[in-house]
Structures are given as C-alpha cells and as structure tokens.
C-alpha positions as CSV (number, residue, x, y, z in Angstrom):
1,M,116.2,87.0,86.0
2,E,116.0,90.6,86.9
3,E,112.6,91.9,88.2
4,V,111.1,94.5,85.9
5,K,109.8,97.6,87.7
6,I,106.6,99.0,86.4
7,I,106.7,102.8,86.0
8,G,105.0,104.5,89.0
9,E,105.3,101.4,91.1
10,E,107.8,101.4,94.0
11,A,110.2,98.4,94.2
12,P,109.5,96.3,97.3
13,E,113.1,96.8,98.5
14,D,112.6,100.6,98.3
15,A,109.3,100.4,100.1
16,V,110.9,98.3,103.0
17,R,113.8,100.8,103.2
18,A,111.3,103.7,103.3
19,V,109.4,102.1,106.2
20,L,112.7,101.7,108.2
21,T,113.8,105.2,107.4
22,Q,110.4,106.5,108.6
23,R,111.0,104.5,111.8
24,I,114.3,106.2,112.4
25,D,112.9,109.6,111.4
26,G,110.2,108.9,114.0
27,I,112.9,108.7,116.7
28,K,114.6,111.9,115.4
29,N,111.2,113.8,115.3
30,R,110.1,112.2,118.6
31,N,106.9,111.0,116.9
32,A,105.7,107.9,118.8
33,R,102.4,107.8,116.8
34,S,104.2,107.6,113.5
35,I,106.4,104.8,114.8
36,A,103.4,102.8,116.2
37,G,101.8,102.9,112.7
38,L,104.9,101.2,111.2
39,V,104.8,98.0,113.4
40,D,102.6,95.0,113.6
41,S,101.3,95.6,117.1
42,E,100.2,92.0,117.6
43,R,103.5,90.5,116.7
44,Y,106.2,93.1,117.3
45,T,109.3,92.2,119.2
46,K,112.6,94.0,119.7
47,F,116.1,93.5,121.0
48,D,117.5,97.0,121.7
49,D,121.0,98.4,122.0
50,W,119.8,100.3,125.2
51,P,118.7,98.5,128.4
52,P,116.7,96.4,128.9
53,F,118.6,94.0,126.6
54,E,116.1,91.2,126.9
55,R,113.5,90.6,124.1
56,Q,110.7,93.2,124.4
57,D,107.2,93.2,123.0
58,V,105.2,96.2,121.7
59,S,105.4,97.8,125.2
60,A,109.0,98.7,124.1
61,L,107.4,101.4,122.0
62,D,105.8,102.9,125.2
63,R,109.2,103.0,126.9
64,E,110.6,104.6,123.7
65,A,107.9,107.2,123.7
66,E,108.7,108.1,127.4
67,A,112.4,108.5,126.4
68,F,111.3,111.0,123.8
69,K,110.3,113.4,126.6
70,V,113.9,113.7,127.7
71,L,115.6,113.3,124.3
72,K,117.1,116.7,123.5
73,E,119.0,116.0,120.3
74,Y,119.2,113.2,117.8
75,D,120.8,112.8,114.4
76,Y,121.8,109.8,112.4
77,E,123.4,108.3,109.2
78,V,122.5,104.9,107.8
79,T,124.9,103.0,105.6
80,D,125.4,99.5,104.2
81,W,121.8,98.7,103.4
82,K,120.9,95.2,102.4
83,V,117.2,94.4,101.8
84,N,116.0,90.9,100.7
85,V,112.3,90.5,99.8
86,F,110.7,87.0,99.8
87,G,107.1,87.6,98.6
88,D,105.3,89.2,101.5
89,A,108.2,89.0,103.9
90,A,111.5,91.0,104.0
91,I,114.6,91.1,106.0
92,A,116.7,94.3,106.0
93,S,120.0,95.1,107.6
94,F,122.1,98.3,107.9
95,I,124.6,100.1,110.0
96,I,123.4,103.2,111.9
97,N,125.6,105.9,113.5
98,Y,123.4,108.0,115.8
99,R,124.2,110.7,118.2
100,G,122.4,113.1,120.4
101,K,121.6,114.1,124.0
102,I,119.2,112.5,126.4
103,R,118.8,114.6,129.6
104,D,122.4,115.8,130.0
105,L,124.0,112.6,128.7
106,K,125.6,112.9,125.2
107,F,125.8,109.7,123.2
108,N,127.4,108.7,120.0
109,I,126.6,105.1,119.0
110,R,127.3,102.8,116.1
111,S,125.0,99.8,115.8
112,R,124.1,97.0,113.5
113,V,120.4,96.7,112.9
114,T,118.4,93.8,111.4
115,S,114.6,94.1,110.8
116,F,112.1,91.6,109.7
117,L,109.0,93.0,108.0
118,A,105.8,91.4,106.6
119,K,103.3,92.9,104.1
120,R,99.9,93.2,105.7
121,D,96.9,94.7,103.7
122,G,99.3,96.2,101.2
123,S,101.6,97.9,103.7
124,W,105.0,96.7,105.1
125,K,104.9,96.4,108.9
126,I,107.9,95.8,111.2
127,I,107.6,92.5,113.0
128,H,111.0,92.3,114.7
129,E,114.0,94.6,115.2
130,H,117.4,93.7,116.5
131,W,119.8,96.6,117.4
132,S,123.3,95.7,118.4
133,R,126.1,98.1,119.3
134,F,129.5,97.6,117.8
135,P,132.0,96.9,120.6
136,S,133.7,100.0,121.7
137,G,137.5,100.3,121.7
C-alpha cells in the first residue's frame, strides 16, 4: 500500500534526506553550529573516513569544527540515495564524492555513508553516521 502524501506535508524520506544534505552543506559552509543542531548530542556516534577510525562520540563534532579552520575548499556530489523510515526511526545510505583542500593538501574522496536518525520532538536528529571510503586503486 502506497503512502498518501498530504499536500503541504513533507514526506518523511524527504525530511531525512534534507537533514543529511544540511549536514553536508554544514561541512561545505564550515558551519559547526548548524551541524550541531542536526545531531542528538546525548546519543551521537560516528565512524569517520578520516582518522581517528575508532567510534567517536559527540566530541567528533568539536574535532570537525577545528578542521574547518584549515579547510580551504570543499565541494561534493551525493548519489544513490536510499532512505527507509520506520515510524520515528530512519536509516539512510548514499554515495558521496567530495573534494577540496585542507591546509595545502588536496583531497578527492569517494565514500559510502550510512546514517541512522530518530525523530525527536518533531525533528529528525542524526544518531549515528558511518563514513567509509571506497578502496583506492
């Protein structure tokens, strides 16, 4: 049975995708405050495709904000979206190609990303992110 969308109401899959796009735009725009507003600060965890590769907690966002100070360029494309919503929980996956320059190091990376989100007080919040680079070669 197909879900009927009420006019003027955003589909949950679109809302989840919008949160994750805002998350990536926050990196591009070096906006740590915007990113912090998208995560559940009490539960947030992350596996990154940059060191450290161990599971990180919300302090990962502080390290990311520090990196913004030396991030000179950043651009990206996202493809292959898949969003599944289960009531007030959602899992999304996509492929991201991002490139830029941090200090004097240029980078061009292709990663797989999976994010788990939960709806809290009417807003979707990122609970966990897993970024994993495609093997080079």
